[in-house]
C-alpha positions as CSV (number, residue, x, y, z in Angstrom):
1,M,-0.3,0.3,0.0
2,V,1.4,3.4,-0.9
3,S,0.8,5.9,2.0
4,V,1.2,9.4,0.9
5,R,2.2,11.8,3.3
6,L,0.6,16.0,3.0
7,S,2.5,19.1,4.0
8,K,0.6,20.5,6.8
9,K,-0.2,23.4,4.5
10,G,-1.6,20.4,2.1
11,K,-3.9,18.9,5.4
12,E,-5.4,22.8,5.8
13,T,-6.3,22.2,2.3
14,V,-8.1,19.1,2.0
15,R,-9.5,20.0,5.4
16,A,-11.1,23.8,3.9
17,Y,-12.5,21.5,0.9
18,A,-13.7,19.0,3.1
19,L,-15.4,21.5,5.3
20,M,-16.6,23.5,1.7
21,G,-18.0,20.1,0.9
22,I,-20.5,20.3,2.9
23,P,-22.6,23.1,2.2
24,L,-21.6,22.7,-1.3
25,L,-23.6,19.8,-1.6
26,W,-26.4,20.7,0.3
27,W,-26.6,24.2,-2.1
28,C,-26.3,21.4,-5.0
29,V,-29.2,18.8,-3.8
30,F,-31.6,21.7,-2.2
31,F,-30.6,24.4,-5.0
32,I,-28.8,23.3,-8.2
33,V,-30.8,20.3,-8.6
34,P,-34.2,21.7,-8.2
35,L,-33.5,24.6,-10.2
36,I,-32.8,22.4,-13.5
37,M,-36.2,20.3,-12.7
38,A,-37.6,23.3,-12.5
39,L,-36.4,24.6,-15.7
40,V,-37.1,21.1,-17.8
41,F,-40.5,21.3,-16.5
42,S,-41.2,25.0,-17.7
43,F,-40.9,23.4,-21.0
44,S,-43.8,21.0,-20.1
45,D,-47.3,20.7,-19.6
46,L,-46.5,19.3,-15.7
47,R,-49.5,19.4,-13.6
48,I,-49.3,16.8,-10.4
49,S,-46.9,14.0,-11.5
50,I,-43.8,13.6,-14.0
51,D,-45.9,10.6,-15.5
52,Q,-48.6,12.5,-17.0
53,I,-46.2,14.7,-19.1
54,S,-47.4,14.3,-22.4
55,R,-45.4,17.3,-24.2
56,Y,-42.6,19.9,-24.1
57,G,-42.3,23.5,-25.8
58,L,-42.2,26.8,-25.2
59,F,-45.8,27.1,-25.1
60,Q,-46.3,27.6,-21.4
61,Y,-43.9,30.7,-21.7
62,E,-46.4,31.5,-24.3
63,K,-49.1,31.2,-21.8
64,V,-48.2,33.1,-19.3
65,L,-47.3,36.1,-21.2
66,K,-50.5,36.2,-22.9
67,D,-52.5,36.1,-19.2
68,D,-54.0,39.3,-18.4
69,D,-54.0,37.9,-14.7
70,F,-49.9,37.6,-14.7
71,W,-49.9,41.1,-16.1
72,Q,-52.2,42.6,-13.2
73,A,-49.8,40.7,-10.6
74,F,-47.1,42.2,-13.1
75,S,-48.4,45.8,-12.7
76,N,-49.2,45.4,-8.7
77,T,-45.6,44.4,-8.3
78,V,-44.4,46.7,-9.7
79,V,-46.3,49.7,-8.2
80,W,-45.2,48.1,-5.0
81,T,-41.6,47.7,-5.3
82,L,-41.6,51.6,-6.7
83,V,-43.6,52.6,-3.5
84,M,-41.5,50.7,-1.0
85,M,-38.0,51.5,-2.7
86,V,-38.7,55.1,-2.4
87,G,-40.1,55.3,0.9
88,N,-37.8,52.9,2.4
89,N,-34.7,54.6,0.9
90,V,-35.7,58.0,1.9
91,F,-37.1,57.1,5.6
92,G,-33.8,55.2,5.8
93,L,-31.5,57.6,4.5
94,L,-33.1,60.3,6.7
95,M,-32.9,58.3,9.8
96,A,-29.5,57.1,9.0
97,V,-28.3,61.3,9.0
98,L,-30.2,62.6,11.9
99,I,-28.7,59.6,13.9
100,S,-25.3,60.2,12.7
101,K,-25.6,63.9,14.0
102,L,-27.1,62.9,17.7
103,K,-23.8,63.4,20.0
104,H,-25.4,60.4,23.0
105,G,-28.0,57.5,22.3
106,K,-27.4,56.7,18.5
107,K,-27.1,52.9,19.8
108,L,-31.0,53.6,21.3
109,F,-32.3,55.0,18.7
110,I,-30.7,51.9,16.2
111,G,-31.9,49.5,18.1
112,L,-35.4,51.5,18.3
113,L,-35.7,51.9,14.9
114,F,-34.1,48.3,13.7
115,W,-36.9,46.6,15.8
116,P,-39.3,46.3,13.4
117,T,-37.8,44.3,11.1
118,L,-37.9,42.1,13.9
119,V,-41.4,41.1,13.9
120,S,-42.7,38.4,11.5
121,A,-44.6,38.9,8.2
122,V,-47.4,36.9,10.1
123,I,-47.3,39.5,13.2
124,G,-47.1,42.1,10.6
125,S,-49.8,40.7,8.5
126,S,-52.1,40.4,11.7
127,V,-51.7,44.2,12.5
128,T,-52.4,45.4,9.5
129,K,-55.3,43.8,9.6
130,Q,-56.7,45.5,12.8
131,V,-55.4,48.6,11.5
132,M,-57.2,48.8,8.3
133,Q,-60.5,46.2,9.3
134,T,-63.3,47.2,7.1
135,D,-65.9,48.0,9.8
136,E,-65.9,50.9,12.3
137,Y,-63.6,48.6,14.5
138,G,-60.9,49.1,12.5
139,L,-58.2,51.3,14.2
140,L,-58.1,53.7,11.0
141,N,-61.8,53.6,10.7
142,M,-62.2,54.4,14.9
143,L,-59.7,57.3,14.2
144,L,-61.3,58.9,11.1
145,G,-65.0,58.2,13.2
146,A,-63.6,60.3,15.8
147,F,-63.6,62.9,12.8
148,G,-66.9,62.3,11.7
149,V,-65.8,60.3,8.4
150,A,-68.0,57.2,8.0
151,P,-65.9,53.6,7.9
152,V,-64.1,52.9,4.4
153,A,-63.9,49.3,3.4
154,W,-60.3,50.0,2.8
155,L,-59.2,46.1,2.2
156,E,-62.4,45.4,-0.1
157,K,-62.3,48.0,-2.4
158,E,-60.0,47.4,-5.9
159,S,-59.3,51.2,-5.4
160,T,-57.8,51.3,-2.1
161,A,-56.7,47.6,-1.5
162,L,-53.1,47.6,-2.7
163,F,-52.3,51.0,-0.7
164,S,-53.6,49.8,2.5
165,L,-51.3,47.2,2.1
166,M,-48.5,49.4,1.5
167,I,-48.6,51.8,4.6
168,M,-47.2,49.6,7.4
169,P,-44.2,48.5,5.1
170,F,-43.3,51.9,3.7
171,L,-44.0,53.5,7.1
172,F,-41.7,50.4,9.0
173,G,-39.8,48.8,6.4
174,F,-36.9,51.0,6.4
175,S,-34.6,49.3,8.9
176,I,-32.2,47.6,6.4
177,K,-31.4,50.8,4.7
178,M,-30.8,52.9,7.4
179,L,-28.6,50.5,8.8
180,I,-26.6,50.4,5.4
181,Y,-26.7,54.4,5.2
182,Y,-25.4,54.5,8.1
183,S,-22.4,52.5,8.1
184,A,-21.4,54.5,4.6
185,I,-22.0,57.8,6.7
186,L,-19.4,56.9,9.2
187,N,-16.8,55.4,6.5
188,I,-16.7,59.1,4.8
189,P,-13.1,60.3,5.9
190,K,-13.2,63.5,8.7
191,Q,-11.0,65.6,6.9
192,Y,-13.8,66.0,4.0
193,M,-16.3,67.2,6.3
194,E,-13.4,69.6,7.9
195,A,-12.7,71.2,4.8
196,C,-16.5,71.7,4.3
197,E,-16.9,73.4,6.8
198,L,-14.5,76.3,5.8
199,E,-16.5,76.8,3.4
200,T,-20.2,76.8,4.7
201,D,-21.8,75.8,7.7
202,S,-25.1,74.9,5.8
203,G,-26.0,71.2,7.1
204,I,-28.0,70.8,3.2
205,E,-25.2,71.6,1.3
206,K,-22.9,69.5,3.5
207,F,-25.0,66.6,2.6
208,V,-25.4,67.9,-1.2
209,H,-21.5,68.1,-1.9
210,I,-19.6,66.0,0.7
211,T,-22.6,62.7,2.1
212,F,-24.7,62.3,-0.7
213,P,-21.7,61.3,-2.9
214,L,-19.6,59.6,-1.1
215,I,-22.6,57.4,0.1
216,R,-23.4,56.6,-3.8
217,N,-22.4,52.9,-3.4
218,A,-24.8,52.5,-0.8
219,L,-27.6,53.9,-2.3
220,V,-27.3,51.8,-5.4
221,L,-27.0,48.9,-3.4
222,N,-30.2,49.6,-1.4
223,L,-32.2,50.4,-4.7
224,L,-31.1,47.0,-6.0
225,L,-32.2,45.5,-2.1
226,S,-35.4,47.1,-2.7
227,L,-36.1,46.2,-5.9
228,I,-35.6,42.3,-5.4
229,D,-37.3,43.0,-1.9
230,G,-40.6,44.3,-3.6
231,L,-40.4,42.0,-7.2
232,K,-40.8,39.1,-4.9
233,V,-42.9,40.1,-2.2
234,L,-45.7,37.5,-1.3
235,G,-46.3,37.6,2.4
236,P,-49.0,40.9,2.8
237,M,-51.2,39.7,-0.5
238,Q,-51.0,36.0,0.7
239,L,-51.9,36.7,4.3
240,I,-54.4,39.5,4.3
241,T,-56.1,39.6,1.2
242,D,-55.0,36.5,-0.9
243,G,-54.6,38.7,-3.7
244,G,-58.2,40.0,-3.8
245,P,-60.7,41.7,-4.4
246,D,-60.6,40.7,-8.0
247,G,-56.8,40.3,-8.6
248,A,-56.2,43.8,-6.7
249,T,-53.7,42.7,-4.5
250,N,-51.9,39.6,-6.5
251,S,-48.1,39.9,-6.6
252,C,-46.2,37.5,-9.5
253,V,-44.9,35.6,-6.4
254,L,-48.4,34.9,-5.3
255,Y,-49.7,34.3,-9.0
256,I,-47.0,31.7,-9.1
257,Y,-47.8,30.0,-6.0
258,K,-51.5,30.0,-7.0
259,L,-50.9,27.9,-9.9
260,A,-48.5,25.6,-8.4
261,F,-50.6,24.7,-5.3
262,D,-53.5,26.6,-4.6
263,G,-55.7,24.7,-6.6
264,G,-54.4,25.3,-10.0
265,T,-52.0,22.7,-9.7
266,Q,-50.3,24.1,-13.3
267,M,-46.6,23.3,-12.1
268,G,-45.3,23.5,-15.9
269,R,-47.0,27.3,-15.9
270,A,-46.2,28.1,-12.7
271,A,-41.9,26.9,-13.3
272,A,-42.3,28.9,-16.2
273,A,-44.0,32.1,-14.5
274,A,-41.0,32.0,-11.5
275,F,-37.9,31.8,-14.7
276,I,-39.6,34.8,-16.4
277,L,-39.5,36.5,-12.7
278,F,-36.2,35.2,-12.5
279,A,-35.2,37.0,-15.7
280,I,-36.4,40.2,-14.6
281,I,-34.3,40.1,-11.6
282,L,-31.5,38.8,-13.4
283,V,-31.8,42.1,-15.7
284,V,-32.1,44.4,-12.3
285,S,-29.5,42.9,-10.9
286,L,-26.9,43.3,-14.3
287,I,-28.0,46.9,-14.6
288,Q,-26.8,47.5,-11.0
289,L,-23.5,46.0,-11.3
290,L,-23.0,47.8,-14.6
291,I,-24.1,51.5,-12.6
292,T,-21.4,50.4,-9.9
293,N,-18.5,49.1,-11.9
294,R,-18.8,52.5,-14.0
295,K,-19.1,54.5,-10.9
296,E,-16.2,52.8,-9.4
297,E,-14.4,53.8,-12.6
298,T,-14.8,57.2,-12.9
299,T,-14.0,57.4,-9.2
300,Y,-10.4,56.1,-9.7
301,E,-10.2,57.8,-13.1
């Protein structure tokens, strides 16, 4: 028998690959293999059993792209994404700037403002239901009733349902964005601010000419995260309105879920819709990378 002796560095390399092999195997089994299977099934007429597949082709993609329900879900998702992107980033940046100005209690305020992120989607949806409840016992309707306003069916009207779901995430969904902006502000060299203070005492001018340009990468990252989070939103629509009324709060992911599991059992078409959404998110990510690379090249030049 031939024995192989490894150096200390070789043993460390083997150990490193062995440790990496466990998560890589897990990733392959639960991500790569299902991804490939879903891609294959997206070209089939799979419903429940693989044995029942009778044909392959692009027909499922064609059906999804011609489905009015998909485009309604997509338009709802785009509206949700844009509103959340603006609200979360504006509030997040504002809170980060204000906290950076504090001399004491920064950690306390960061902890308090980060707290909504710890609330689960189920609890958050339950609170939203209580606030936006249709009858006079809903918290918002009780508040309006104090001013003599009749109860509003917030979640039952097509014109108000989607925006009713947006209120809570719009006001309290900025925590992660705030931390990213705050970290970027802390990394701004102090000499830049000191040089700016020699020219002006205006906080607005300092923000416009120093702070904002130097946190541009954080802004690009947060916009990308907001876009991805918005495009894959599911919780509020599923847990509160189930996509109603008449699809007014349907989202792309909820549309996919209903096709696959909620009585539709159209697995092939659901897989095709999922890959269309994946393509959209991929394009958005590539655009972000191109923007970031251009800005980095401009900075180094």
